[in-house]
N, C-alpha and C positions, 0 to 999 in steps of 0.2 A: 469305450473306456471306462466302464464300470470297475473293470479290474484294478485299474490304476487308482481310482478313487478309494477302493477298498484297502489296497496296499498303503497309500498314504494315510489312510484313517488308522491303520494298524502301526505303520512305522512312527508316526509323528510322536504319539504319546511315549513310544519306547525311547526315541531319540530325546525327548524332553527329559524323561526319567533319568536317562543315562547322563545328561548334562547336569541337572540337579544333584545327582550321586557324586560325579566328579568334582563340582563346585563345593560340595559339602566336605568331600574328602581334603580339597586343597584349601579349606578354611580351618583345618584341625588345630594348627599351631596358632593362628590368629585368634581363635576363639578362646584360647588359653592365655594370651597375652605373653606368648613366647616369642623373641626375635626368631625371625624365619627367612629362608630363601623361598622364593615362590616357586610353585611347580607347575609343569604344564606336560601335557602327553607328547611322546610316550614315555619318557624316562624321568618325569618327574622335576627334580632339581638338579638332575644329574646329566644334562644335555651334553652331548659330544663325548661322553664316556666311552672308551673303546675304539673311537674313531679320530678325534683330534686331542683328546686329553686324557692322561692316564688319572685313575682314580685318586691317587694320592696328590696330584696336582689340583685337581678340583677341590678336595678337601683343604689343601694348603691354602688356596684362595679364600675360601670360607671362613677358615680359622683366622686368617689375618684380618679380614673384614670386621670381624665380631669379637675377637680375644680380649680386646681392651674395654668393651662395654658389656659383654654378657658371659656368664659362666657356661652357658650351653646355648645351642642355636638349632631351631628345628629346621628340618628339609624334608624332602619326600623321594623315596625310591618307588618308581611307578607312582602309584597313589598312597602308598604306605608312609606313614609318619615314621621319621628316624630323628633321633636326638643326637646331636654332634658336640661332644664335651671339650670345653675350651680351658677349663679350670682345672690345674693339676690336683688340688684337693679333691675335686670332684671325681677325677679319673682314680684316685687312690680310694675313694669310697665305693666306686662300682667294682672295682677290680679287687679289694681286700677287705676294707670294713665291712661293707654290706654285701659281701659275696654271695651269701644264702638267698638275697633278692634278685641277683645277676648271674647265677651259675651256669646258664647255658649260653651257647654262642649263636643260637638261631639259626643254624645250618639245616639244609635239607636233607633228611635221612629216609630212605625207602628201602627197608631190609628185604622186601619182597621182590620189587623189581630192579634194584640197584644195590646188591649186597655190599659192594665195596664201599658204598657211602657210610655204612655203619661202623665207622673207625672212631677212635679215641677223641680226635679233634672235632667231631660233629655230633656225636651221640649225646644224649640229654638225661638230667635226672639221676635217679638211683642206678641205671645202667652205667652211665658215667663214672659215678663213684666206685661201682664194682670192678670197672675195668681199670681205671687209674689205679687202685689198690693192688689189682692183680700185676700191672704191668710196671709199676714203679721199681720192684726189685729188679727188673731186667736192666735198669740203667744206672746201678751203683759202680762206684769206682772199680771195683773188682771185676765185674762183668765187661765194662768198657776196656779195662786194661787187657783182658782177655782177647779183645777185638784189635788192639793196637799192633800187634805182630802182623796182621793182615794188611791193615794200613801202610806199615812200614815196607812190606814187600811190593805192594802196588805203587808206592812212592818212588821206588827205584825206577821203575817203567816210567812213570810220570816224568822223572828227571830226564831221562834219555830220550824222551818223545821231543825235546826241545833241541837235540843235537843237530838236526837236519836245518833247523832254522838259523842256529847260530853259525854253522859251516857254511850254509849258503847265502848268509846275510839277507835273509827273506823274514819279513814280518810274521809273527805268530798271532793267531786268533786266541787270545788266552781265556776268553769265555768258552769257546768251543772245546778247548782243551781241558780246561777245569771242569767242564760238564763230563768228559770222558774219564777223568781221575775219579771224580765223585760217583759216577755211575759204576766203574769198577769195584770201588770201595763198598758203596752200599749193596750192589749185586752181590758180593762175596759175604758181607757181614749180615745181610738180611737173608739171602736165600742160600748162600754157599755155591753161587754160580760164578763161572768165569766169564764175564761178559766180554773181556778183551777188547774193550772200546779204544784204549790207548793204542794197542798194536794195530787194529784194524781201521782206525779212525771213524769209528761208529758201531752201532749195535742196534738192536731191534728195541732194546729198552730206552735208547736215545730217541728213536723214532716215535715210540709211545708217549714219551715225556712231552715232545711238542705238541702232541695232540691235547694234552692235558693243561699246559701252561700258556698256549697261544690259541685260545678259541677264537673262531671267526665270529661275525656280528651277530648271526643267528644263534650260536651257541650262547655267547654273552646274554643275549635276550632271554634265552631259556633259563639261564641261570638266575638273572635277576627275577624272573616270573617264579621259579620255583622257591626262591627266597621270600618272596613276598606273599605267595598264596600257597603255604607248604600243605595244608590239609586238602585242598583241592587239587594240587598236583599230584598227592598220593592217590587220590581218587581216580585222577585220570591216567595213573601209573607211568607218570613221566620220570625219566632219569637225567641225572647231571652226567654220570660217567659214560664216556663214549663206549658203544657196544664193542669195539675191537679191543679196547682197554680191559673191560671187564673180562671178556672172553681169554685173553691172553694171560692175565693175572690168575685167574681161577684155575686155569690149566696149568700154569708154573707151580703154583702152591700146592694144588692137590697132588699132582704127579710127584713132586719132590718129597711131600710128607709121605706119601705111600711108599716111595722108593726107599726112604731112610727107616720107617718102621718095618718094612718087609725085610732089610738087610741089616737091621740093628746098628745103623750108622749115627754117630753122634759128632757133632761139630760145634766149636764154640762160636756160634752166630746167633742172630736174633730169632731166626725161625726156629732153632733148636729149643729157646726158651719157650717160644709160643707153643711148640709140640708139647712141652712139659705142662704148660697150663691147660691144654687140651686133654690130656692124658691123667695128670695128676691133681690139676688145680692150683699149683703152686711151683714156684721156681726155687724155693728154699729147700736144701736138702734135708735139714732137720726138722722140717714141718711135715705134719701127716697129711696123707691124701685128703683134698677137699672135695665135697660134692658139688661146688660151684666151679665148674670147668667151662673153658671156651669151646663153642661149637667151631666146625670147620670153616663155615662163612666167617665167623668172627676172627678166625686165625688168618684168613685170606685178607679181610679188611684191614687189620693192624699191620700186616707184612706190606700192604699196598701203601699205607699211611707213611711207614718207616721209609720206604724206598723214596717216595716223591717229596716227602717233607726233607729227607736228608740230602737227596741228589741235587734238586734245584736250588734250594735254599744256600746249601753249602757252597756250591759251585758259583752262585752270583756273588755271595760275599768274597770268595776267593779271588775272582776276576777283578771286582772293584778294588779290593786291597792291593794287587799287583799294578792296576792302573795308578792309583794314587802314589805308590812307591815310586814307579817309573816317573810320574809327574812330579815328583818331590825328591831329587837326588840327595839331598843331605839327610832326609829321613830315612831313606833306603840304606844309606851307609851306616847310620847309626842302629838299625834295625839288624843289618848284617854282622855289625861288631859284636852285639850280643848274642847272635846265633853262634858265630864262631867261639866266643868265649865259653858259652855253656857246653858246646860240642868238645871243646878241648878238655873241659872238666868230666866228660864221659866217655873217653876214650874215641872221640871223633865220630860217635854214633849219635843218631837222635833217638833218645829214650823217652818212656812215658814220664819218668821223674824229670828229665831234662826240660822237657815241654813247660812243665809246671814252673820252672825256674826262669823261663823267658817272659819276664813282666812287660818289657816294652812291646815285644811282639803281642802280647795280649792287649796293650794299649792301642796298637795299630789295628787289631781287629775290632775293637770296641769303637774306635773311630770310623772306621769303615761301616760298621752297623748304625752308627748315628747318621751318617751322609746318604747311606742307601740301605734302610732297614728292608729285608726281604718281604715282611708283611707290613705295607705301608699304613694300614687301617686295622684296628682291633674291633670285633663286633661282640656285643653281648646282648641278650634279651631280658626284659623284665619278667620274672616269673611270678611275681606278685605286685600290686600296687606299691609304689615306693615314691615318697614326697622328698623333694629337694628344695632349698631355700632360694638359690640363684641360680636360674630364675625360679620364682615361687610357682612350682607347679607339681602336681602328682603324675608320675611317669605311670601308666596304665599297664596292666598286665598284658603281656604280647608285644609291647612296644620295644623296636630295636634302639640300641644305643650304640654309638659309633665313637671310637678314639682315634683321632687323626695322629698317629705315630709319627709319620713323615715330617708333618707340620710342626709338631712339638720338638722334634730333634733339629729342625732347621730355623727354630725361633731365634733371632738375635738378641733377645732379651734374656734368654735361657743360654745361649751359646754364641758369644760374640763372633761376628764375622764367621757366620755359619757355613758359608761355601769355602772357607779355608781349611784345608786337611791339618789337623793339629792333634796327634796321639796325646800330648800333655794335658789335653783336657781331661783324660781319664787316669792321673795320678790319684792315689788315695786322697790327696787334699782337695784336688779338683771335684772329685765325685761327691765328697762330704760336704762341699760348699753348694751343691745344687739341691733341688727338690727331689726327693726319693722316686718321684715318678716322673722324671724328665728324661729318662732313658728307659725305652720299653722295646727293644728288638726281640725279646721273648715273651712278651706279656709280663703279667705278674699275677701273684695270688696263687690260690690253689690250683687255677686253671692255666698256669704258665706252660711253657714248652718242655714236655717231659724228656726230650732228647738234646736239651740245651747243651749239656756238657760233652756228649759225642760230637756236636756240630762244631763246638769251639775247638775240640781236639783235631778234627779233621782240616779245619782251616788254618789253624795255627802250625800243623804238621806241614801242610802245603807250602807255606810261606817259608818255614825253615828249610824245608827241602830244597826249594828252588833257590833262595837268595844264598845258600851256602856254596853254591856252584857257579850261579849266573847273575849277570848284572842287566836290568832291564831299563830302555828308554821308550819314550812315547813315539810311535811311528806316526808320520803325516797322514796316514790313511784314518786314523781316529779323529773322529770329530771332537773337538775340545772347546768349551764344555761338553761334556757328555749329554746326548739327547736321549730321553727316556722313552721308549716304545709304548705307545697309548694302548696297543693291542695284547701287551703282555698282562697276565694277572698278577705277576710279581715284578719286582724292579728290574728292567733289562734295558739294554741300549739298542739304538737302532744301528745296524751295520757293524756290530760287534765291537771288540776291544783289541786292537792291533798294537802289539808292542815288538820294538826290535831286541834282540836278545844277543848277549855276548857272554863267552865263557870266562870265568875268571882264572 
């Protein structure tokens, strides 16, 4: 039994040291007199996340518990300290006023082993500033307007895809159909690919999307680990992007770029703009060639981001909007009246200019994004020590800061009766009466969503296209109120959104 005694002799000190280390980590906020949610292994303060609770629901509970007594509250991701902001002035301070102290999101980037991770949403520091400056001109009104013709062509197919449900009096899963629409739009506008998701009721890109946005428990644990221990994860050569997704996208982008360059093909899409940044370093025709150009891996990473950011978030917003319109017939009719009035003024067609005139449709979209923000929490990381007064603490360099967007959007002190769908909250008078940072579906400050205008255009078009010809009611198959799927990384429902469809 000597070997057992030796083993115990070696293990007991290691276990004791581990216990002391964990206890020290979980006393971080108490040592600084910051109100906090206790942590315990394995998930820290986030017990049940991804299994029984969605991350937005967890943060909503914490926000409600502390918002009236603390400007911020400490919690733990694994054993790493995270500061959750409850005060809107503090939110504004982090996102805008003191942006230089919080200019990174703290995402995991591994350019060597996970090249698709090095996209604009995740990269940090000077490389982020470089890419943001390079990519910003690709989302001007003129560039987006050039892509609108593609959206309109696919919109006709989207409308006709509801025919069989209306004629057969069968309920339609509008989330699945919205995914096919946005997949076809983004596939075409990003890569010039004809995905034909609407015609075929599915595509390879949709399958790839499920791998990204519905991670299993093991994948979620891996994501949290790489976020908590970024340097160690890079040394261990860990990846977040599933290998099949990386292989698919790298092949699609490389082969498409090679084909276009070989055959001198030009298309009015996002990939063409990225090719210009790779070859010339700028998308501005009057600007001379730049020495700062994108690499092929950077092109692939930005195309990857554009597809997934535009595909899933837009389809989520569109499906939730259609549900709320079906669940509120009077609001649906008011929305339809505006759509028909604007269409009549534009020759019966949905035009780029006409969509801008649909102010009530925009209010519907904004109220949908309030109720169901695609990104329910925003993340920032302190790039340098930064002192805040409430609570009185210095946020140390490297500390993660979280902004609970869903909780803020559903705070009854900001939005009375938050579960009620009311587009009139977003009249100009309603907006000006609230705090400037009470509505954050696209973030704010220099690091807000670069594709915001494209996403809003896509969702507004989808609503206008469908409501001009169809009437929606909620099918009994839909669980009301909607239940959020805890396994989804974005806002998604359990068992879909099923609506009955009637032609007008």
